[in-house]
C-alpha positions as CSV (number, residue, x, y, z in Angstrom):
1,M,68.9,-67.6,37.7
2,I,68.5,-65.0,34.9
3,A,69.0,-67.8,32.3
4,N,66.4,-70.0,34.0
5,R,63.9,-67.1,34.0
6,A,64.6,-66.3,30.3
7,R,64.2,-70.0,29.4
8,E,60.9,-70.2,31.4
9,N,59.6,-67.1,29.6
10,D,60.5,-68.5,26.2
11,C,58.7,-71.7,27.1
12,H,55.7,-69.7,28.3
13,L,55.4,-67.8,25.0
14,A,56.0,-70.9,22.9
15,R,53.3,-72.7,24.7
16,A,50.9,-69.8,24.2
17,A,51.6,-69.6,20.5
18,F,51.3,-73.4,20.1
19,A,48.0,-73.4,22.1
20,G,46.7,-70.6,19.8
21,V,47.7,-72.3,16.6
22,T,46.3,-75.6,17.7
23,A,43.0,-74.2,18.9
24,G,42.7,-72.1,15.7
25,Y,43.4,-75.1,13.5
26,V,40.7,-77.1,15.2
27,M,38.4,-74.2,15.1
28,A,38.9,-73.9,11.3
29,L,38.3,-77.6,10.8
30,A,35.1,-77.4,12.8
31,G,34.1,-74.3,10.8
32,Y,34.5,-76.2,7.5
33,W,32.5,-79.1,9.0
34,L,29.7,-76.7,10.1
35,G,29.7,-75.1,6.6
36,A,29.4,-78.5,4.9
37,V,26.8,-80.0,7.3
38,F,24.7,-77.0,8.1
39,G,25.5,-74.7,5.1
40,V,26.8,-71.8,7.2
41,S,29.0,-70.4,4.5
42,E,30.1,-67.3,6.5
43,L,32.4,-69.6,8.5
44,A,34.7,-70.7,5.7
45,F,37.7,-68.8,7.1
46,A,40.1,-69.5,4.3
47,H,37.7,-68.4,1.6
48,N,36.5,-65.4,3.4
49,A,40.0,-64.3,4.3
50,L,40.8,-64.8,0.6
51,R,38.5,-61.9,-0.3
52,Y,40.5,-59.2,1.6
53,V,44.0,-60.8,1.7
54,S,44.5,-62.1,-1.8
55,G,42.1,-60.1,-3.9
56,G,40.1,-63.2,-4.8
57,K,42.7,-64.9,-6.9
58,Q,42.2,-68.6,-7.4
59,G,44.5,-70.9,-5.5
60,W,45.2,-68.4,-2.8
61,W,42.9,-69.9,-0.2
62,I,46.0,-71.1,1.7
63,V,46.7,-67.4,2.4
64,G,43.4,-67.2,4.3
65,I,44.3,-70.2,6.5
66,I,47.8,-68.9,7.1
67,F,46.4,-65.6,8.3
68,H,43.9,-67.3,10.5
69,L,46.6,-69.4,12.1
70,I,48.8,-66.3,12.6
71,D,45.9,-64.5,14.2
72,S,45.3,-67.5,16.4
73,A,49.0,-67.6,17.5
74,L,48.8,-63.8,18.3
75,L,45.6,-64.3,20.2
76,G,47.3,-67.1,22.2
77,L,50.1,-64.7,23.1
78,L,47.6,-62.0,24.0
79,Y,45.7,-64.5,26.2
80,A,48.9,-65.7,28.0
81,T,50.4,-62.3,28.6
82,R,47.3,-60.1,29.4
83,L,44.3,-62.1,30.3
84,Y,45.5,-65.3,31.9
85,P,47.3,-63.6,34.8
86,S,44.1,-61.9,35.9
87,L,42.0,-65.0,35.6
88,R,44.3,-67.4,37.5
89,W,41.8,-67.2,40.4
90,L,39.5,-69.5,38.4
91,T,41.9,-72.4,38.9
92,K,41.4,-72.1,42.7
93,G,37.6,-72.3,42.5
94,Y,37.2,-74.8,39.7
95,G,40.4,-76.7,39.8
96,P,43.3,-76.5,37.4
97,V,41.7,-78.1,34.3
98,R,38.2,-76.6,34.6
99,G,39.6,-73.3,35.7
100,N,42.0,-73.0,32.7
101,V,39.1,-74.0,30.4
102,A,36.9,-71.4,32.0
103,A,39.6,-68.7,31.5
104,G,39.9,-69.7,27.9
105,L,36.1,-69.6,27.4
106,T,36.0,-66.1,28.9
107,F,38.7,-64.9,26.6
108,A,37.1,-66.5,23.5
109,T,33.7,-64.9,24.3
110,G,35.4,-61.5,24.2
111,V,37.2,-62.4,21.0
112,W,33.9,-63.5,19.5
113,L,32.1,-60.4,20.5
114,V,34.7,-57.9,19.4
115,M,36.6,-59.5,16.5
116,A,34.0,-61.8,15.0
117,M,30.7,-59.9,15.5
118,L,31.8,-56.3,15.4
119,I,34.7,-56.5,12.9
120,A,34.9,-59.7,10.8
121,M,31.2,-60.2,10.1
122,P,30.6,-56.6,8.9
123,F,33.8,-56.8,6.9
124,M,32.5,-59.9,5.1
125,G,29.2,-58.1,4.3
126,A,27.1,-60.0,6.8
127,G,26.6,-56.9,9.1
128,I,27.0,-56.7,12.9
129,F,26.1,-60.0,14.5
130,A,25.4,-61.2,10.9
131,R,22.1,-59.4,10.8
132,R,22.1,-59.0,7.0
133,T,21.9,-62.8,6.7
134,G,18.4,-62.8,8.2
135,S,19.3,-65.7,10.5
136,A,21.0,-66.2,13.8
137,R,22.8,-69.3,12.6
138,P,26.0,-67.6,11.5
139,A,26.4,-65.7,14.8
140,L,25.6,-68.8,16.9
141,A,27.8,-71.0,14.9
142,S,30.6,-68.5,15.2
143,L,30.1,-68.4,19.0
144,S,30.3,-72.2,19.2
145,L,33.5,-72.2,17.1
146,H,35.0,-69.5,19.3
147,L,34.1,-71.5,22.4
148,I,35.9,-74.5,20.9
149,F,38.9,-72.2,20.4
150,G,38.7,-70.9,23.9
151,S,38.4,-74.2,25.6
152,L,41.3,-75.7,23.7
153,L,43.4,-72.5,24.2
154,G,42.8,-72.6,28.0
155,Y,43.4,-76.3,28.3
156,I,46.5,-76.5,26.2
157,Y,48.1,-73.3,27.7
158,G,47.2,-74.4,31.2
159,V,49.2,-77.6,30.8
160,R,52.5,-77.0,32.6
161,D,55.4,-78.9,31.1
162,C,58.4,-76.5,31.4
């Protein structure tokens, strides 16, 4: 029984990390697409992370993406261990798929508010809620990307296969 519980916990954490990395990867791809199509340069995760991780050295953009994916895995673990247990009631009201997506969206909105708008944007020089850009586009684009992250995180983590 103890071995089964340990195996179940390992599966639970691996699923959370996988969900975070997958959602973070799709979020980064969508961010590059938004940057190319709409010119919202503040969403180029690898290049912006390059500034504070690599010191701006050429060819180190991969470091920014790696850090983004590590952050995504850690956020997946945080979601699974802290927030998801308290939001399980959503699956009763909305059903298992919509409830898990709603829980992921709730988490992602908090991540967007705290990490993106209050920490990352000011750190990149855009100010709180990207006010220094003079446009709401970076904040709204960031919100849409975080909602993509949250919906995928909630959906993928909510799938029970172990």
